[in-house]
C-alpha positions as CSV (number, residue, x, y, z in Angstrom):
1,M,81.3,-6.6,-123.1
2,G,83.9,-3.8,-123.2
3,K,84.3,-4.1,-119.5
4,A,84.7,-7.9,-119.8
5,L,87.4,-7.4,-122.4
6,N,89.3,-4.9,-120.2
7,A,89.1,-7.4,-117.4
8,G,90.4,-10.2,-119.6
9,L,93.3,-8.0,-120.7
10,G,94.0,-7.2,-117.0
11,F,94.0,-10.9,-116.2
12,L,96.6,-11.6,-118.9
13,L,98.7,-8.7,-117.6
14,G,98.4,-10.1,-114.1
15,L,99.7,-13.5,-115.4
16,I,102.7,-11.8,-117.0
17,L,103.5,-9.9,-113.8
18,I,103.3,-13.1,-111.8
19,F,105.5,-15.0,-114.2
20,S,108.0,-12.1,-114.1
21,A,108.0,-11.8,-110.3
22,T,108.4,-15.5,-109.5
23,G,110.9,-16.4,-112.1
24,S,111.1,-19.6,-114.3
25,G,112.1,-22.1,-111.7
26,H,108.6,-22.7,-110.3
27,A,105.8,-25.0,-111.4
28,L,103.4,-23.4,-114.0
29,E,99.7,-24.0,-114.2
30,L,97.4,-22.8,-116.9
31,G,93.9,-23.9,-117.9
32,A,90.2,-23.3,-118.4
33,R,87.2,-24.6,-116.5
34,A,83.5,-24.8,-117.5
35,Y,80.8,-24.9,-114.9
36,Y,77.1,-25.7,-114.9
37,W,75.4,-24.4,-111.8
38,F,71.9,-25.5,-110.5
39,P,71.1,-22.8,-107.9
40,S,67.9,-22.1,-106.0
41,I,67.1,-18.4,-105.6
42,N,65.7,-16.5,-102.6
43,A,65.4,-12.8,-103.3
44,D,63.6,-9.5,-102.7
45,M,64.1,-6.3,-104.6
46,R,62.9,-2.7,-104.4
47,A,63.4,0.3,-106.8
48,D,63.0,3.8,-105.3
49,E,62.9,7.1,-107.3
50,D,63.6,10.7,-106.1
51,G,62.9,9.9,-102.4
52,S,59.8,7.9,-103.2
53,R,60.2,4.5,-101.6
54,G,59.3,1.5,-103.8
55,T,57.6,-1.7,-102.7
56,E,59.7,-4.6,-101.6
57,L,58.9,-7.5,-104.0
58,D,59.6,-11.2,-103.5
59,L,60.8,-12.4,-106.9
60,E,59.1,-15.8,-106.6
61,D,55.9,-15.0,-104.7
62,D,55.1,-11.5,-106.2
63,L,56.6,-11.7,-109.6
64,G,56.4,-15.4,-110.6
65,M,60.2,-16.0,-111.1
66,G,61.5,-19.5,-110.6
67,D,64.8,-21.2,-110.3
68,E,67.2,-21.2,-113.4
69,N,70.4,-23.0,-114.2
70,Y,73.6,-21.2,-115.4
71,P,76.9,-21.8,-117.0
72,S,80.1,-20.2,-115.8
73,V,83.5,-20.0,-117.6
74,E,86.8,-19.6,-115.8
75,I,90.4,-19.2,-117.0
76,Y,93.2,-19.7,-114.5
77,G,96.9,-19.6,-114.2
78,G,99.7,-19.4,-111.7
79,V,103.3,-19.9,-110.8
80,G,104.5,-21.5,-107.6
81,R,102.5,-20.1,-104.7
82,H,100.7,-17.5,-106.8
83,H,97.4,-18.1,-108.5
84,L,95.1,-15.9,-110.7
85,S,91.7,-16.6,-112.1
86,L,88.9,-14.9,-114.0
87,M,85.4,-16.2,-114.0
88,Y,82.3,-15.0,-115.9
89,T,78.7,-15.9,-114.7
90,P,75.5,-14.7,-116.4
91,I,72.2,-14.5,-114.4
92,D,68.8,-14.2,-116.1
93,Y,65.4,-14.5,-114.4
94,S,62.0,-13.8,-115.8
95,G,58.4,-14.2,-114.7
96,S,54.8,-13.2,-115.1
97,A,52.2,-12.5,-112.4
98,I,48.9,-10.8,-111.5
99,L,49.8,-8.4,-108.7
100,N,48.1,-9.1,-105.4
101,Q,48.7,-5.6,-104.0
102,D,49.3,-2.0,-105.2
103,I,53.0,-1.5,-105.7
104,R,55.5,1.2,-106.6
105,F,58.5,0.5,-108.7
106,E,61.0,3.1,-110.0
107,G,58.4,5.8,-109.0
108,K,55.6,4.4,-111.0
109,A,52.4,2.9,-109.5
110,Y,51.0,-0.5,-110.5
111,S,47.5,-1.4,-109.3
112,R,46.4,-4.6,-107.7
113,G,45.2,-7.0,-110.3
114,T,47.6,-5.7,-113.0
115,A,49.3,-8.3,-115.2
116,V,53.1,-7.7,-115.2
117,D,56.2,-9.3,-116.8
118,A,59.3,-9.1,-114.7
119,D,63.0,-9.6,-115.5
120,L,66.2,-9.6,-113.5
121,E,69.4,-9.8,-115.6
122,A,73.0,-9.5,-114.5
123,W,76.5,-10.7,-115.2
124,M,79.3,-11.2,-112.7
125,L,83.0,-11.0,-113.5
126,D,85.3,-12.3,-110.7
127,L,89.0,-11.5,-110.8
128,E,90.7,-13.4,-108.1
129,Y,94.3,-13.7,-106.7
130,Q,95.4,-16.3,-104.2
131,V,98.8,-16.7,-102.6
132,D,99.5,-20.0,-100.7
133,L,100.6,-19.3,-97.2
134,I,101.0,-23.0,-96.4
135,N,102.0,-25.5,-99.1
136,L,102.8,-29.0,-98.0
137,E,103.4,-31.1,-101.1
138,N,104.5,-34.2,-99.2
139,F,101.6,-34.1,-96.6
140,L,99.3,-37.1,-97.6
141,A,98.7,-36.3,-101.3
142,G,99.3,-32.6,-100.8
143,F,97.8,-29.8,-98.8
144,S,97.7,-26.0,-99.2
145,L,96.1,-23.0,-97.5
146,G,96.1,-19.6,-99.0
147,A,94.8,-16.0,-98.7
148,I,92.5,-14.6,-101.4
149,G,91.9,-11.1,-102.7
150,K,89.1,-10.7,-105.2
151,V,87.1,-8.1,-107.1
152,K,83.6,-9.1,-108.2
153,Y,82.1,-6.8,-110.8
154,L,78.3,-6.9,-110.9
155,D,76.3,-5.3,-113.7
156,G,72.6,-5.7,-114.2
157,E,69.1,-4.5,-114.8
158,A,65.7,-5.1,-113.2
159,R,62.5,-4.5,-115.3
160,L,58.7,-4.4,-114.8
161,N,56.4,-4.2,-117.8
162,S,52.6,-4.0,-118.1
163,D,50.2,-2.8,-120.8
164,A,48.7,-0.3,-118.3
165,V,51.9,1.4,-117.1
166,G,54.5,0.4,-119.7
167,E,58.0,-0.6,-118.9
168,T,60.1,0.6,-116.0
169,K,63.6,-0.4,-115.2
170,E,66.5,0.1,-112.8
171,T,70.1,-0.6,-113.6
172,F,72.9,-1.3,-111.2
173,S,76.6,-1.6,-111.6
174,L,79.3,-1.9,-108.9
175,P,82.7,-3.4,-108.2
176,I,82.9,-5.4,-105.0
177,P,86.3,-6.0,-103.3
178,M,86.3,-9.2,-101.3
179,V,88.9,-11.1,-99.2
180,G,88.9,-14.7,-98.0
181,A,90.8,-18.0,-97.8
182,G,91.1,-21.1,-99.9
183,A,92.3,-24.6,-99.1
184,H,93.2,-27.7,-101.1
185,I,93.9,-31.3,-100.0
186,G,94.9,-34.2,-102.1
187,L,92.9,-37.4,-101.3
188,L,94.5,-39.9,-103.6
189,A,97.8,-38.9,-105.2
190,N,96.9,-36.7,-108.2
191,I,93.7,-38.5,-109.0
192,L,91.2,-37.3,-106.3
193,E,91.4,-33.8,-104.7
194,A,89.1,-31.6,-102.6
195,R,89.0,-27.8,-102.7
196,A,87.1,-25.1,-100.8
197,K,87.2,-21.3,-100.6
198,V,85.2,-18.5,-99.1
199,T,85.3,-14.8,-99.7
200,G,83.3,-11.8,-98.5
201,I,82.9,-8.2,-97.4
202,G,80.4,-6.0,-95.6
203,Y,80.0,-2.2,-95.5
204,S,77.3,0.4,-95.1
205,G,74.5,-2.1,-94.9
206,N,75.8,-4.1,-97.9
207,V,76.8,-7.7,-97.5
208,F,78.5,-9.9,-100.1
209,Y,80.0,-13.4,-99.6
210,E,80.6,-16.5,-101.6
211,A,81.6,-20.0,-100.8
212,M,82.5,-22.9,-103.1
213,A,83.6,-26.5,-102.4
214,D,84.2,-29.3,-104.7
215,I,85.8,-32.7,-105.2
216,S,87.7,-33.3,-108.5
217,W,88.6,-36.6,-110.2
218,T,91.4,-36.8,-112.8
219,P,90.7,-39.8,-115.1
220,F,93.3,-38.6,-117.6
221,P,96.2,-36.2,-117.5
222,F,95.2,-32.6,-118.1
223,L,91.5,-33.4,-117.6
224,D,89.5,-32.9,-114.3
225,L,85.9,-33.7,-113.5
226,H,84.3,-31.7,-110.6
227,C,81.3,-32.0,-108.5
228,G,80.6,-29.3,-105.9
229,Y,78.4,-26.7,-104.2
230,R,78.3,-22.9,-104.6
231,H,76.6,-20.4,-102.4
232,L,76.4,-16.7,-103.2
233,K,74.9,-13.9,-101.0
234,I,74.3,-10.4,-102.4
235,D,72.7,-7.8,-100.2
236,V,73.0,-4.4,-101.9
237,D,71.3,-1.0,-101.2
238,E,72.8,1.5,-103.7
239,D,71.5,4.3,-105.9
240,D,67.8,3.7,-105.2
241,F,68.0,0.0,-105.8
242,Y,67.7,-2.7,-103.1
243,L,68.4,-6.4,-103.7
244,N,68.5,-9.0,-100.9
245,S,69.3,-12.3,-102.6
246,S,71.0,-15.7,-102.2
247,F,71.8,-18.3,-104.8
248,S,72.7,-21.8,-103.6
249,G,73.1,-25.1,-105.3
250,P,75.3,-27.9,-106.7
251,F,77.4,-27.6,-109.8
252,L,79.3,-29.8,-112.2
253,A,82.5,-28.7,-113.9
254,L,85.1,-29.8,-116.4
255,S,88.7,-28.5,-116.3
256,V,91.4,-28.7,-119.0
257,G,94.8,-27.6,-118.0
258,F,98.4,-28.4,-117.2
């Protein structure tokens, strides 16, 4: 949580810098948004140890993990063309299975027929900055298109546990710089709006990208209701840990801001 606190302080500092750089004559936005996400998961993982290659495991078929639903919390602010946001998303999967093959995980051998409990826990912190390159307030009900720079910090742990072998675990932690674009279009004055954004990066066999789109309805001033879809792809092969995963599904959200 110390890293999350540092990111929060960095976010507040970024807001101050934006406010200072753009002056007081621009429109100000500030608010918070709560999401509830319903993703389906498709993932394989592998944990190596000292040159010993582990077994690639399907989280659903081999370890009995199923889909889970997650909350996310976002705070956002901006002045004029400049926008900054910080989002926190926890991920927690668990399952139990009888192994249908001999496997190796983090250098330890698990025999076929062994009962295992498995867990994959992680949290993501997304610090995102967007600058509007096109902002047409008088086009229909408003239209903007901007460039995005983002750092996604991913911190987590994968564990296997059995009575025969005991517990083995692999931790992973990495910052992921990403770039992309975001668009907004007003559909009905300030009552109905659509937003979409995509960010990503690829390097050294690692691939990360994320896409979100939603439609929001403003029944009352300062309150928005959202319905959208989020897709997250994480392919990482770092420090003896391999994870090839995708999370996709709809979400609902509530924003309070001005």
